[in-house]
C-alpha positions as CSV (number, residue, x, y, z in Angstrom):
1,X,28.9,81.7,168.0
2,X,30.6,83.2,164.9
3,X,27.0,84.5,163.6
4,X,26.2,86.2,166.9
5,X,29.4,87.9,166.8
6,X,29.4,88.7,163.4
7,X,25.4,90.2,163.9
8,X,26.5,91.9,166.9
9,X,24.4,90.1,169.4
10,X,25.7,90.2,172.6
11,X,22.6,88.4,174.4
12,X,23.2,85.4,172.2
13,X,26.9,85.4,172.7
14,X,26.0,85.8,176.7
15,X,23.5,83.0,176.5
16,X,26.0,80.8,174.5
17,X,29.0,81.4,177.0
18,X,26.5,80.8,180.1
19,X,25.7,77.5,178.4
20,X,29.3,76.6,178.7
21,X,30.6,77.2,175.0
22,X,34.5,77.0,174.8
23,X,35.5,80.5,174.2
24,X,39.1,79.5,172.6
25,X,37.2,77.4,170.5
26,X,37.9,78.3,166.6
27,X,34.5,77.9,164.5
28,X,36.4,76.4,161.3
29,X,37.5,77.6,158.9
30,X,37.4,80.6,161.1
31,X,39.9,82.3,163.8
32,X,39.5,81.7,167.3
33,X,36.3,83.8,168.9
34,X,38.0,86.8,170.1
35,X,39.9,87.5,166.8
36,X,36.4,87.3,165.3
37,X,35.0,89.7,167.9
38,X,38.1,92.3,167.1
39,X,37.8,91.7,163.3
40,X,34.1,93.1,163.5
41,X,35.0,95.7,166.1
42,X,32.7,94.0,168.6
43,X,34.2,95.3,172.1
44,X,31.4,94.7,174.7
45,X,31.5,90.7,172.8
46,X,35.0,90.9,173.1
47,X,34.6,91.9,176.7
48,X,32.7,89.2,177.4
49,X,35.0,86.6,175.7
50,X,37.8,87.8,177.9
51,X,35.8,87.6,181.0
52,X,34.9,84.3,180.1
53,X,38.5,83.2,179.4
54,X,39.4,83.7,176.2
55,X,43.3,83.7,175.4
56,X,44.3,87.1,175.0
57,X,48.0,86.3,174.1
58,X,46.7,83.4,171.4
59,X,49.2,83.6,168.3
60,X,47.5,82.1,165.6
61,X,50.7,82.3,163.4
62,X,53.8,84.7,162.9
63,X,53.2,86.6,166.0
64,X,49.4,87.6,165.2
65,X,48.2,88.0,168.5
66,X,44.4,89.5,169.5
67,X,46.6,92.8,170.4
68,X,48.4,92.8,167.0
69,X,44.7,92.4,165.0
70,X,42.8,94.8,167.3
71,X,45.7,97.4,166.5
72,X,45.7,96.4,162.6
73,X,41.7,96.4,162.4
74,X,41.5,99.7,164.2
75,X,44.2,101.3,162.5
76,X,42.8,100.4,159.2
77,X,39.4,101.2,160.0
78,X,40.4,104.7,160.8
79,X,43.0,104.9,157.3
80,X,40.0,103.7,155.2
81,X,37.4,106.2,156.8
82,X,39.7,109.4,157.3
83,X,42.9,108.5,154.7
84,X,45.1,109.7,157.3
85,X,46.6,108.7,160.7
86,X,45.1,110.2,164.0
87,X,41.6,109.0,163.8
88,X,42.1,105.6,165.2
89,X,39.6,104.2,167.9
90,X,42.0,102.5,170.5
91,X,39.4,101.0,172.2
92,X,40.1,97.2,171.9
93,X,43.9,97.9,172.2
94,X,42.8,99.1,175.5
95,X,40.9,96.4,176.5
96,X,43.3,93.8,175.6
97,X,46.4,95.7,177.5
98,X,44.3,96.5,180.4
99,X,43.3,92.6,180.4
100,X,46.9,91.6,180.4
101,X,48.0,91.2,176.7
102,X,51.4,91.2,176.2
103,X,52.8,94.4,174.1
104,X,54.8,92.0,171.8
105,X,57.3,93.8,169.3
106,X,54.8,92.5,166.3
107,X,52.3,94.8,168.2
108,X,54.9,97.6,167.8
109,X,55.3,97.1,164.3
110,X,52.0,97.0,163.6
111,X,51.2,100.3,165.0
112,X,54.3,101.9,163.5
113,X,53.0,100.8,160.2
114,X,50.0,102.9,160.5
115,X,51.8,105.4,162.3
116,X,49.4,104.7,165.0
117,X,50.4,107.1,168.0
118,X,47.9,106.4,170.1
119,X,48.3,102.7,169.8
120,X,52.0,103.1,170.5
121,X,51.4,105.2,173.5
122,X,49.5,102.5,174.8
123,X,51.8,100.0,174.2
124,X,54.8,101.7,175.6
125,X,52.7,102.3,178.8
126,X,52.0,98.7,179.3
127,X,55.6,97.8,178.2
128,X,56.8,100.2,181.0
129,X,54.7,98.4,183.4
130,X,56.1,95.1,183.1
131,X,58.3,94.3,185.7
132,X,62.1,94.6,184.3
133,X,60.9,95.8,180.8
134,X,63.2,97.8,178.8
135,X,61.8,100.7,177.1
136,X,61.2,100.6,173.1
137,X,63.8,102.1,171.4
138,X,63.0,101.4,167.8
139,X,60.3,104.1,167.7
């Protein structure tokens, strides 16, 4: 499925999912499929993987979850294109949070490192929505 993700071939991804593919599999030596969709900023493919049961809180090490990866990718792409903060897309970040991704401290750290105020606002909103959650005070 990695090739279909890379090519942004939604029809092939949908067919592979319909055929029963394990959406949490990692195509060696690659990351899990959801990370690959995020890496290539394939929002619709990410949406399909999530709907099919992809683990939105999978940690591939050191707190690196799909949410952290999305913030990093969206922030870095904006920085490379514009050389300043404020131009970030947060489509993947918002998608993951809406699906229930946990706004970890590592996610906040990534958003802060890029001065991504849009992502920070989304993270804070999601954290506030968690039952018994304390507000982020490290901002």
